N, CA, C and O of each residue as an XYZ file, in Angstrom:
368
protein
N      40.541    -23.722     -6.240
C      39.588    -22.595     -6.069
C      37.849    -23.025     -5.638
O      37.355    -24.113     -5.934
N      37.160    -22.002     -4.948
C      36.131    -22.831     -4.603
C      35.660    -21.124     -5.445
O      36.250    -20.065     -5.659
N      34.148    -21.739     -5.731
C      33.331    -20.585     -6.448
C      32.426    -21.115     -6.002
O      32.398    -22.275     -5.590
N      31.122    -19.954     -6.029
C      29.879    -20.510     -5.247
C      28.868    -20.272     -6.725
O      29.572    -19.906     -7.666
N      27.740    -20.378     -6.997
C      27.261    -20.173     -7.935
C      25.948    -19.051     -7.495
O      25.196    -19.354     -6.569
N      25.810    -18.023     -8.097
C      24.802    -16.921     -7.948
C      24.147    -17.831     -7.768
O      24.237    -19.031     -8.025
N      22.769    -16.597     -6.838
C      21.614    -16.927     -6.350
C      20.534    -16.963     -7.775
O      20.706    -16.000     -8.521
N      19.903    -17.550     -8.033
C      18.759    -17.604     -8.921
C      17.486    -16.267     -9.267
O      16.658    -16.070     -8.378
N      17.435    -15.724    -10.093
C      16.987    -14.464    -10.111
C      15.583    -15.043     -9.808
O      15.125    -15.994    -10.443
N      14.982    -14.473     -8.891
C      13.497    -14.786     -8.056
C      12.729    -13.036     -8.729
O      13.199    -11.934     -8.446
N      11.476    -13.290     -9.641
C      10.731    -12.497     -9.614
C       9.267    -12.440     -9.288
O       8.487    -13.377     -9.455
N       8.984    -11.331     -8.837
C       7.417    -11.540     -7.949
C       6.746    -10.138     -8.677
O       7.226     -9.056     -9.014
N       5.054    -10.888     -8.751
C       4.481     -9.913     -9.307
C       3.391     -9.677     -7.982
O       2.763    -10.649     -7.561
N       3.178     -8.027     -7.228
C       1.792     -7.906     -6.448
C       1.256     -6.834     -7.253
O       1.700     -5.986     -8.028
N      -0.112     -7.262     -6.680
C      -1.076     -6.431     -7.472
C      -1.663     -5.620     -6.109
O      -1.851     -5.874     -4.919
N      -1.837     -4.442     -7.072
C      -2.167     -3.478     -6.218
C      -4.037     -2.947     -6.969
O      -4.391     -3.225     -8.115
N      -4.956     -2.136     -5.880
C      -5.963     -2.068     -6.699
C      -6.335     -0.631     -5.465
O      -6.061     -0.158     -4.362
N      -7.206     -0.468     -6.780
C      -7.731      0.860     -5.955
C      -9.239      1.236     -6.370
O      -9.520      1.700     -7.476
N     -10.098      1.003     -5.440
C     -11.567      0.998     -5.947
C     -12.069      2.731     -5.162
O     -12.002      2.920     -3.948
N     -12.413      3.516     -5.891
C     -12.775      5.082     -5.163
C     -13.841      4.962     -6.104
O     -14.007      4.638     -7.280
N     -14.795      5.530     -4.662
C     -16.618      5.895     -4.407
C     -16.388      8.096     -4.619
O     -15.591      8.953     -4.238
N     -17.378      8.042     -5.258
C     -17.182      9.756     -5.417
C     -19.147      9.648     -4.447
O     -19.993      8.788     -4.201
N     -19.003     10.667     -4.306
C     -20.576     10.904     -3.126
C     -20.423     12.867     -3.197
O     -19.717     13.574     -2.478
N     -21.376     13.303     -4.343
C     -21.008     14.484     -4.097
C     -19.885     15.240     -4.063
O     -19.405     15.517     -5.162
N     -18.906     15.970     -2.331
C     -18.145     16.499     -2.552
C     -17.000     15.886     -1.800
O     -15.910     16.393     -1.537
N     -17.546     14.477     -1.451
C     -16.910     13.579     -0.778
C     -16.328     12.043     -1.853
O     -17.157     11.224     -2.250
N     -14.857     11.914     -2.164
C     -13.794     10.336     -2.022
C     -13.258      9.738     -1.341
O     -12.379     10.017     -0.525
N     -13.994      8.349     -1.747
C     -13.197      7.430     -0.919
C     -12.639      6.283     -1.025
O     -13.540      5.530     -0.656
N     -11.611      5.543     -1.324
C     -11.096      4.900     -1.435
C     -10.268      3.610     -0.748
O      -9.482      3.621      0.200
N     -10.711      2.558     -1.532
C     -10.036      1.553     -0.384
C      -9.255      0.857     -1.486
O      -9.505      0.916     -2.690
N      -8.377      0.260     -0.955
C      -6.977      0.399     -2.020
C      -6.521     -1.244     -1.343
O      -6.510     -1.494     -0.138
N      -6.187     -2.173     -2.381
C      -5.887     -3.262     -1.629
C      -4.867     -3.704     -2.305
O      -5.025     -3.852     -3.516
N      -2.945     -4.178     -1.406
C      -2.145     -4.530     -2.035
C      -2.462     -5.993     -1.563
O      -2.989     -6.379     -0.520
N      -1.959     -6.729     -2.700
C      -2.270     -8.194     -2.809
C      -0.584     -9.131     -3.487
O      -0.314     -9.715     -4.537
N       0.272     -8.794     -2.064
C       1.796     -9.544     -2.324
C       1.780    -10.978     -2.667
O       2.850    -11.249     -3.212
N       1.202    -11.753     -2.598
C       1.066    -13.300     -3.130
C       0.925    -13.773     -1.812
O       0.513    -14.925     -1.675
N       1.189    -13.102     -0.821
C       2.095    -14.124      0.620
C       0.843    -13.126      1.871
O       0.173    -13.854      2.604
N       0.736    -12.325      1.943
C      -0.412    -11.444      2.402
C      -1.083    -10.666      1.521
O      -1.154    -10.895      0.314
N      -1.611     -9.693      2.126
C      -2.602     -8.696      1.393
C      -3.591     -7.081      2.827
O      -4.558     -6.809      3.538
N      -2.340     -6.658      2.318
C      -2.808     -5.366      3.001
C      -3.882     -4.062      2.521
O      -4.051     -3.885      1.314
N      -4.568     -3.198      3.494
C      -6.047     -2.437      2.918
C      -5.338     -1.127      3.570
O      -4.563     -0.993      4.518
N      -5.863     -0.330      2.766
C      -6.304      1.298      3.806
C      -7.435      1.797      2.846
O      -7.724      1.698      1.653
N      -7.949      2.413      4.034
C      -9.261      3.360      3.133
C      -8.853      4.777      3.843
O      -8.483      5.124      4.965
N      -9.135      5.450      2.510
C      -9.193      6.595      3.158
C     -10.280      8.377      2.199
O     -11.055      8.077      1.291
N     -10.254      8.673      2.271
C     -11.379     10.099      2.331
C     -10.537     11.133      2.098
O      -9.383     11.448      2.392
N     -11.615     11.648      1.374
C     -10.915     13.619      0.884
C     -12.757     14.235      0.600
O     -13.810     14.049     -0.010
N     -12.365     14.679      1.142
C     -13.001     16.433      0.769
C     -12.951     17.350      0.012
O     -11.943     18.055     -0.045
N     -14.127     17.583     -0.825
C     -14.070     19.274     -1.555
C     -14.234     19.978     -0.462
O     -15.047     19.699      0.419
N     -12.940     21.592     -0.454
C     -13.270     22.471      0.300
C     -13.725     22.925     -0.623
O     -13.150     23.044     -1.705
N     -15.416     23.435     -0.232
C     -16.214     23.987     -0.284
C     -16.175     25.496     -1.308
O     -17.019     25.732     -2.172
N     -15.373     26.118     -1.078
C     -14.348     26.938     -2.045
C     -13.441     27.199     -3.533
O     -13.045     28.119     -4.248
N     -13.425     25.696     -3.436
C     -12.623     24.924     -4.366
C     -14.445     24.679     -6.189
O     -15.669     24.740     -6.308
N     -13.327     24.451     -6.922
C     -14.736     24.426     -8.087
C     -14.971     22.946     -7.681
O     -14.285     22.513     -6.755
N     -15.833     22.162     -8.254
C     -16.434     20.867     -8.251
C     -15.165     20.008     -9.667
O     -15.602     19.890    -10.812
N     -13.818     19.554     -9.360
C     -13.729     19.306     -9.936
C     -12.998     17.408     -9.217
O     -12.215     17.033     -8.345
N     -13.637     16.950     -9.977
C     -13.691     15.191     -9.288
C     -12.346     14.239     -9.587
O     -12.468     13.047     -9.305
N     -11.326     14.605    -10.032
C     -10.216     13.915    -10.224
C      -9.372     14.791     -9.654
O      -8.294     14.586    -10.211
N      -9.170     16.132     -8.418
C      -8.870     16.449     -7.831
C      -9.204     15.445     -6.576
O      -8.243     14.804     -6.152
N      -9.973     15.326     -6.192
C     -10.675     14.470     -4.970
C     -10.134     12.907     -5.202
O      -9.491     12.258     -4.376
N     -10.539     12.475     -6.484
C      -9.498     11.485     -6.621
C      -7.737     11.559     -6.418
O      -7.297     11.300     -5.297
N      -7.342     11.705     -6.874
C      -6.028     11.877     -6.635
C      -5.589     12.021     -4.994
O      -4.679     11.358     -4.496
N      -6.264     12.839     -4.385
C      -5.894     13.487     -2.809
C      -5.990     11.643     -2.755
O      -5.247     10.811     -3.277
N      -7.215     11.467     -1.903
C      -7.838      9.998     -1.252
C      -7.142      9.164     -2.253
O      -6.016      9.223     -1.759
N      -6.971      8.257     -3.552
C      -6.355      7.942     -3.346
C      -4.649      7.890     -3.047
O      -4.137      6.792     -2.831
N      -3.668      9.341     -3.047
C      -2.747      9.745     -2.990
C      -2.110      8.680     -1.615
O      -1.375      7.696     -1.523
N      -3.146      9.844     -0.392
C      -3.697      9.231      1.480
C      -3.243      7.559      0.952
O      -2.044      7.279      0.934
N      -4.299      6.492      0.531
C      -4.504      5.391      0.644
C      -2.632      5.435      0.238
O      -1.668      5.353      0.999
N      -2.692      5.577     -1.068
C      -1.255      4.661     -1.066
C       0.790      5.362      0.274
O       1.977      5.119      0.490
N      -0.466      6.317      0.646
C       0.427      6.659      1.599
C       0.838      5.639      3.008
O       1.832      5.214      3.595
N      -0.769      5.584      3.083
C      -1.558      4.678      4.068
C      -1.206      3.110      3.366
O      -1.777      2.165      3.911
N      -0.543      2.882      2.507
C      -0.438      1.516      2.255
C       1.237      1.241      2.422
O       1.464      0.167      2.981
N       2.430      2.005      2.046
C       3.232      2.454      2.321
C       3.643      2.110      3.793
O       4.398      1.166      4.025
N       3.124      2.901      4.777
C       3.408      2.562      6.088
C       2.601      1.313      6.763
O       3.263      0.949      7.735
N       1.640      0.662      6.646
C       1.221     -0.311      6.259
C       2.535     -1.632      5.903
O       2.842     -2.636      6.545
N       2.935     -1.204      4.929
C       4.038     -2.702      4.495
C       5.019     -1.751      5.131
O       5.998     -2.137      4.491
N       5.517     -0.764      5.935
C       6.781     -1.037      6.506
C       6.554     -1.353      8.059
O       7.512     -1.562      8.802
N       5.196     -1.377      8.514
C       5.553     -1.996      9.732
C       5.091     -3.864     10.031
O       4.964     -4.699     10.926
N       5.006     -3.707      8.818
C       4.638     -5.310      7.841
C       6.524     -5.714      8.212
O       7.197     -5.969      9.212
N       6.691     -5.607      7.126
C       8.734     -5.449      7.428
C       9.025     -5.202      8.610
O       9.278     -6.354      8.963
N       9.233     -4.421      9.751
C      10.250     -4.288     10.995
C       9.363     -5.108     11.632
O       9.996     -5.403     12.646
N       7.840     -5.921     11.735
C       7.206     -6.774     12.677
C       8.110     -8.139     11.867
O       8.424     -8.943     12.744
N       8.601     -8.604     10.462
C       8.855     -9.939     10.288
C      10.012     -9.607     10.480
O      10.457    -10.754     10.501
N      10.875     -8.994     10.638
C      12.714     -8.766     10.647
C      12.045     -8.845     12.348
O      13.009     -9.414     12.861
N      11.204     -8.677     13.329
C      12.111     -8.874     14.405
C      11.290     -9.840     15.166
O      11.594    -10.185     16.308
N      10.214    -10.290     14.515
C       9.712    -11.757     14.225
C      11.790    -12.799     13.599
O      12.549    -13.430     14.335
N      11.877    -12.622     12.725
C      12.765    -13.202     12.701
C      14.265    -13.232     13.385
O      14.846    -14.277     13.676
N      14.748    -12.014     13.575
C      15.907    -12.103     14.721
C      15.698    -13.228     16.289
O      16.335    -14.121     16.848
N      14.798    -12.712     16.418
C      13.354    -13.900     17.837
C      13.704    -15.431     17.072
O      14.054    -16.460     17.650
N      13.558    -15.293     16.042
C      13.400    -16.977     16.080
C      14.707    -16.964     15.411
O      15.049    -18.047     15.886
N      15.725    -16.620     14.688
C      17.463    -16.998     14.922
C      18.050    -17.638     15.789
O      18.619    -18.729     15.757
N      17.777    -16.415     17.100
C      18.266    -16.433     18.480
C      17.627    -17.236     19.126
O      17.217    -16.936     20.248
N      17.417    -18.322     18.626
C      16.469    -19.041     19.687
C      17.323    -20.562     19.385
O      16.994    -21.584     19.985
């Protein structure tokens, strides 16, 4: 009877950086995801509705949330492209 050893545990650490810039009623975010193999970036903006009270934390949350969503979409597209490239190279 032959047994195979389990694959060793592999751990990675990805770094996410969010830089927020506030100017008046506008909050801008530059988000960077460093995977060690690749770096993905997103830039987003949130504008306060003139009818809303000025609460900077809300603009931060909206702009950062939008940046994270954008990074998520970019990460999924990168995975799809890598999987497609891997399928093509496996077929040759």
